[in-house]
C-alpha positions as MATLAB code, in Angstrom:
seq = 'PEARAAVACITPIRGQIGLVSEKLVDHVVRGPGAYVAPMGEGSVIGATMEPGERSVTPDAARCDAMLAAAWKVLGQAPRPLTIDWRAGVRGTTPDGLPIAGQVAPGLHVALGPRRNGWLLGPLVSAVVADATEGRPVAEPALHPSRFL';
ca = [
      17.213    5.248  -16.608;
      15.783    5.624  -13.063;
      12.210    5.929  -14.344;
      12.647    2.856  -16.548;
      14.100    0.903  -13.603;
      11.192    1.935  -11.342;
       8.647    0.790  -13.905;
      10.579   -2.429  -14.584;
      10.297   -3.553  -10.956;
       6.468   -3.488  -11.140;
       4.974   -6.925  -11.766;
       1.351   -7.877  -12.454;
      -0.921   -9.496   -9.932;
      -4.370  -10.622  -11.051;
      -7.417  -10.630   -8.829;
     -10.705  -12.395   -9.527;
     -14.023  -11.696   -7.856;
     -17.635  -12.733   -8.348;
     -20.613  -10.394   -8.245;
     -23.700  -12.282   -7.075;
     -27.186  -10.959   -7.784;
     -28.542  -12.514   -4.581;
     -27.970  -11.244   -1.037;
     -26.117  -14.097    0.702;
     -24.945  -12.308    3.866;
     -25.593   -9.187    5.925;
     -21.944   -8.828    6.979;
     -18.538   -9.956    5.746;
     -17.811  -13.649    6.298;
     -14.208  -14.833    5.785;
     -12.610  -18.225    5.644;
      -9.932  -20.259    3.876;
      -9.980  -19.531    0.151;
     -12.851  -17.054    0.053;
     -14.868  -14.301    1.631;
     -18.483  -13.330    1.060;
     -19.644   -9.766    1.613;
     -22.820   -7.803    1.051;
     -22.724   -5.404   -1.893;
     -25.745   -3.339   -2.863;
     -28.726   -5.625   -3.405;
     -26.457   -8.643   -3.847;
     -23.160  -10.027   -2.626;
     -19.569  -10.375   -3.655;
     -17.420  -13.510   -3.502;
     -13.738  -12.864   -3.401;
     -10.987  -12.917   -4.136;
      -7.779  -14.187   -5.624;
      -4.282  -12.745   -5.755;
      -2.335  -14.362   -8.596;
       1.214  -13.002   -8.949;
       2.522  -12.832  -12.498;
      -0.900  -13.244  -14.121;
      -1.905  -10.618  -16.691;
      -5.120  -11.974  -18.156;
      -8.339  -10.091  -17.476;
     -10.369  -13.131  -18.488;
     -11.708  -14.956  -15.421;
     -10.239  -18.438  -14.931;
     -13.157  -20.887  -14.581;
     -11.228  -23.361  -12.423;
     -10.178  -20.681   -9.938;
     -13.705  -19.260   -9.890;
     -15.149  -22.724   -9.198;
     -12.643  -23.218   -6.362;
     -13.500  -19.823   -4.887;
     -17.232  -20.591   -5.094;
     -16.719  -23.970   -3.381;
     -14.728  -22.231   -0.615;
     -17.480  -19.606   -0.293;
     -20.126  -22.283    0.280;
     -17.929  -23.763    3.036;
     -17.450  -20.319    4.591;
     -21.219  -19.849    4.541;
     -21.835  -23.341    5.916;
     -24.379  -23.957    3.163;
     -24.908  -26.585    0.517;
     -24.123  -25.351   -3.001;
     -27.047  -24.100   -5.062;
     -27.371  -22.279   -8.358;
     -26.431  -18.593   -8.318;
     -26.164  -15.901  -10.954;
     -22.537  -14.754  -10.732;
     -20.700  -12.208  -12.867;
     -17.055  -13.299  -12.537;
     -14.517  -10.549  -13.146;
     -10.751  -10.316  -13.274;
      -8.470   -7.318  -13.034;
      -4.731   -6.737  -12.936;
      -2.854   -4.491  -10.551;
       0.799   -3.674  -10.289;
       2.920   -4.658   -7.324;
       6.477   -4.119   -6.180;
       8.868   -6.748   -4.761;
       8.101   -5.651   -1.176;
       4.369   -5.084   -1.720;
       4.501   -1.367   -0.911;
       3.842    1.306   -3.522;
       6.583    3.370   -5.090;
       6.067    7.092   -4.607;
       8.450    9.934   -5.241;
      10.823   11.558   -7.678;
      12.687    9.319  -10.131;
      14.209   12.092  -12.242;
      14.155   15.886  -12.147;
      10.552   16.891  -12.749;
       9.319   13.285  -12.930;
       7.403   11.896   -9.969;
       5.718    8.502   -9.841;
       3.075    6.665   -7.849;
       3.255    2.989   -8.904;
       2.518   -0.536   -7.703;
      -0.418   -0.028   -5.331;
      -1.332   -3.732   -5.236;
      -4.634   -5.118   -3.911;
      -5.185   -2.784   -0.981;
      -3.306    0.165   -2.419;
      -6.337    2.394   -2.103;
      -5.808    2.257    1.666;
      -2.431    3.932    1.131;
      -3.822    6.490   -1.345;
      -3.711    9.426    1.099;
      -0.106    8.637    2.082;
       1.036    8.127   -1.526;
      -0.585   11.399   -2.601;
       1.073   13.234    0.313;
       4.475   11.797   -0.651;
       4.099   12.878   -4.277;
       2.681   16.289   -3.324;
       5.533   16.895   -0.875;
       8.137   15.872   -3.464;
       6.663   18.025   -6.231;
       6.419   21.034   -3.921;
       9.936   20.646   -2.506;
       8.878   19.773    1.055;
      10.422   16.969    3.118;
       8.793   13.723    2.021;
       6.138   12.325    4.397;
       7.255    8.690    4.014;
      10.736    8.099    2.608;
      10.250    4.287    2.843;
       8.132    4.495   -0.350;
      10.861    6.217   -2.373;
      11.737    4.536   -5.691;
      15.439    4.468   -4.782;
      14.864    1.378   -2.618;
      14.808   -0.645   -5.847;
      17.264    1.341   -7.973;
];
């Protein structure tokens, strides 16, 4: 029951991003509704956070809005670009922090990392490692019991 309850509190959040074949910037530029960053030989235009959305098909209207915001951020007039729009879905918890820890004897979870969850990867892995090895948990605030 605890494992099912932990999983049930995870909700989807879709993110969309555009990979541009052309180098638009040399450093990250942020503004309302978009950012533009260098990536390899090109650039990336990002990004949305759409709670409750599960589709991995890019939404053309949102992509157009993000592109318009990117042109404003860049202070440039719109021009044709080759953009590979992508969408992905991540899990999130009600408080936006991951769930990490034991939910049942022998069952440990690491769920709901959200958009910047990779930043918390070292902490989440330490919490799960500590729990599985019987050590005091590094960060009890991530424990699944906060939602159970």
